C-alpha positions, 0 to 999 in steps of 0.5 A: 499500500505504500506505508512508511517505515512506521506502518500508521501513515501512507505516502502522499501519493495514497493520502491523495488517492483517486485524483484521476482515472484512466491511464492518464489518471493517476490520482491513486498512483505514486509519480516520479518526480521530474526533478532529481532522483532522490534517496529514500531518505530524501524522498521521504523528507520531500513528501512530508514537506508536500503533506504538511504545504496546504497548496500540495494537490495529487496529479490531477492534472498531470502525472507530476506532483506538484504544489497548487501554483505549479499545476499545469492546469487552473485548479481549485482544491478544497480540504476536508477541513474547509468542507467541514467548516463551511457546513457544505451539504453536497457537492452542490454547495461546494461547486457553487463557490468554485469559479465558473460553476453554476447548475441547470435543470435538466429532465426529470427533475435531474440537476447538472453542472454548467461551466463558464456559461456552457452546459456541461451535463451530458459528457462535458464535465467528468465526476470522479470519486477515488479514481472511478468515473461516476458520470453514468455511461448511457447519456454520460451524465451525472446527477447532483443534489444529496448525491455523496456523503460529504463527511467522507471526503478528505479533499476536492481538486477541481480543474477548471479546464479541459482534461481529455488528454488525461481523462479521454472524452468525458473531461471536455470543459472540466473535471471534479476530483473527489478523494474520500476517507479511502485506505489512506490514513490510520486506524480510526471509526466515523460516525455521522448523523444529519438532520435538516428541516425545510419550512414545510417539510423534511430537508434531509436526514442521513446516517453516516458509518466508516471505519479504517483499519491498519494491520500492526502485525502485517505491515503494509495491510490495511482495510476500510468500509463506509456506508451512508443512508439517507432521505431528502428532498430537493425543495419544498417550493412550489414548481410552475411550468410554462404553460400556467400549471403548478405543483408543490415540490414538497414530498414530491421531490424525493433524492433518497441516497445510498453509499457503500464503499470498501477496500483492501490493500497490501502494499502497492496492490489495492482493490476497492468498490463503490456502490451508489443509488439514488431513489428520486421523484419529480413533479415534472418529466420533461417540460410541464407539471405531471398529474403525479410525481414520477419516480426515477433511479440511478444505480452504479457499481464501480471496482477497481484493482490496481498495483505498482512495479518499479524495476529501477528508481527511475521507472514504475509501471502501473496497471489498473483494472475497472468493472463498472455496472449500472442503470440510469434514469430507470423507471421499471414500473411497465405500466408507467408512460415514462418506463425505461430499464436499461443497463450498462457496463464498462470493462476497463483495462489500463497501463501507465509507464513513467521514465524519469529519463534525466533530472529535468525530464520526465516521460509519461505514456500508456494505453487505454482499452474499454469495453462498454455494452448496453442492454434492455432489461424490459420490454421495448415499444413501451413508455420511453423504452426503445431498442438501441440503434432501432432494433438492437436489444444489446449493443457493444462498442470497443475503444482504444486509447494511447496517451503521452505526456513531456514534463520537463522543469527547466530554468527557462520555464517548465514545459508540459506536452501531451497528446491523446489519441482514441479510436472507438469502434463506433465513431472513429478516432480522436486526436487532442494535443495540450501544451502549458507553460509555467514560470514563476518570478519570486511571489509572481507565477504565471500559466499559458495553457492551450488544450484541445479536448473533445466529448465522446457520445454515450451509448444513448447518444449513438443509439439516438445519433444522426451519424454522430460523432465527438464534439471538439473544443479548443481552449485558450487560458492564462493565469497570473497568481501573486502571493500578497504576503504570508497566507495571501494569494491573488489569482486571475485567470483568463480564458477563450473556449470554442466548441465545434460541431457540439452534439445536441439533442433535437425532438420533432414534435410532428414525427415524434422522432428525436436524435442527436446531431452535430451542430454548429458552434459554441464559445464562451470568454470571461474571467475568473478572479480568486482572493485566499487569505488565511491566518491564525483566526481563520480564513477567507476567500472571495471570487468573481467569475464572468463569462459571456458568448465568444467567438461564434455562437449560432446553436439555436437551442442555446441562444436567448431571443433578443439577448445575444450576450447572455446564455440560456440558463446560466449567469453572466456574473457570479460573486462568492464570499465564504469564510471561517472565524475561530471564535474559540479554539474549539468554536468556528463561524462560517458565513457564505454569501453567493450573488448570482447575476440575471438569467434567462430561461426559454420555453418551447417555441410555439406554433409560430416559433416564438419562444417565451423568455423568463427573466430571473433576476439576481439572487443573494444566497446566505448561509451561516454555519457554527461548528464546535469541536471535542464537544464534552470528549475529544472527536465529538463535533456538533455543527448547526446552519441555516441556509438561504437565510433570506429565503430567496426565491432560487431557481435554475433554469434549463441551459438550453431551450427545451421548454423546461421552466426553472426549478425551485432549489436551495430552499431555506433549510435549518440543519444540525449534524453530529460527528464522532471521530474515534481514533485509538492512541499509539505510542511512537515507535 
């Protein structure tokens, strides 16, 4: 497992396990430092230094371990302590404070991410948990809201930019990498209970249990297991569709998650699993209020086996094998008009090799082989269930990829160059390069990034596709960071994103036919500012995001009639302010403020082709969370918070012109959380 000689602490790469997936996804993999080769004792000192450095991050953006400001990407890192102190309830709360991110509503009441003004739900933003890709394989989507117990999260690293060279075709715009309480760490046990109350109904309740064991009698052997059960709902507000009908979401917008994790490791060999299930209900399916709430389930199982070999002190080889099984958007009631019951499976084998050829040069390369399958689990021709490709109950695809990266750390500038080539049995080949230049001048550091990326069609995108092929993205980024003094950092990022031949869903009501097609071009440009300060009193962060359409935008489904400088559903401006103040050594207070600019929701066109445009005025979201540590006994924490203090009518719109009216989210909620962490004490060896 990579434990140190004391047997209780794993090395840095394991402590940062799960930062990536795929060959180029090396979050839980060790890395050869691009710098000079080190003796074991020197390397241990470097790892200890990195572990204590708040800016260290894993290989989420490259194959090399680097500090945050040296990462060859624009990366935002959020630690477990920051998540706990803020009172974040789920990933939506965390991502709301990350520059560039906002949310939109999709079909069947689901909510997904938008990024830099572009809708990222279907395969444009990749979510990874402990090295396992969480996006479902049918449409490549993710579902946000009460989706994963944040109390199990050790760290979140967000690549605010393309990751296709490293991760493949589901990382076109951004990567969200979640690292949890896995095998890394010491023997301990965690119990967390949460209860939240909305104004008119249950907000959420959950119970989470987690334990880790390091076997002192067998150095290098460790195991872990976690389980979390919860109930909740999206909102207790009233949803109003574009046709004048309304329905209360109270008791009709369920989000009931089940999460189970387990793993065992011996030295560098490790096996881990993740099971997730989310049972939901919604008062809306596609665009209008339903006579009764509809049920939709999401379920997935992920398993990974990995190892590491070091033939020499300059070469390491890391093989990985993954199995993914799942069902998404499932309604298994054959009498339902929304019946849909399909299963997907992915078997993936990967091998990565690194070579520290010289003291200043590291070369990395590998191959990636994946086999995907989609299968009908019920009859076709009823509800929403249709055969694949018009007449098939089972479809299978093969994808082969190869990648490489050159990392050169020299006195002139750090240069990172990489490329990825993929060949898919259904839609052919894709090639994307990446080039990054990094340079520091005392307290100032700068990055210049050029990246190509692509979104690969999912199983249903291919099935419903009209000769669909991967969409292509080109991104230019410039970032500058300034260290203003002890604990203060100011960062500014400018970007230009262009998407060619985006994959667009279309529906013809006359023929009742639907299809995915490559149409036109999308683009966005903007800036992101981030200021952070940290001291003995606590920490504070202020952020600002500005993005608007850039270049050529000619995809009608993403245009707001009469508003050429706005994106459908997503804001042009977002301001965030978060902080934690240490009132007492054991007591902290954390306020959060998010101001979201004006947004537009577009209804479906009428018989004359005219769409209703609904303006969502700016909204201010205020939260406050109080956390008391070691209450009465060591390891016992009590947290209490109020969310949406002002009771703002906060809604998220559909980021394309699909006729879905804005959906209420972030209702006012009062929440209490009890946490107990038991850590047995050890005498120093």
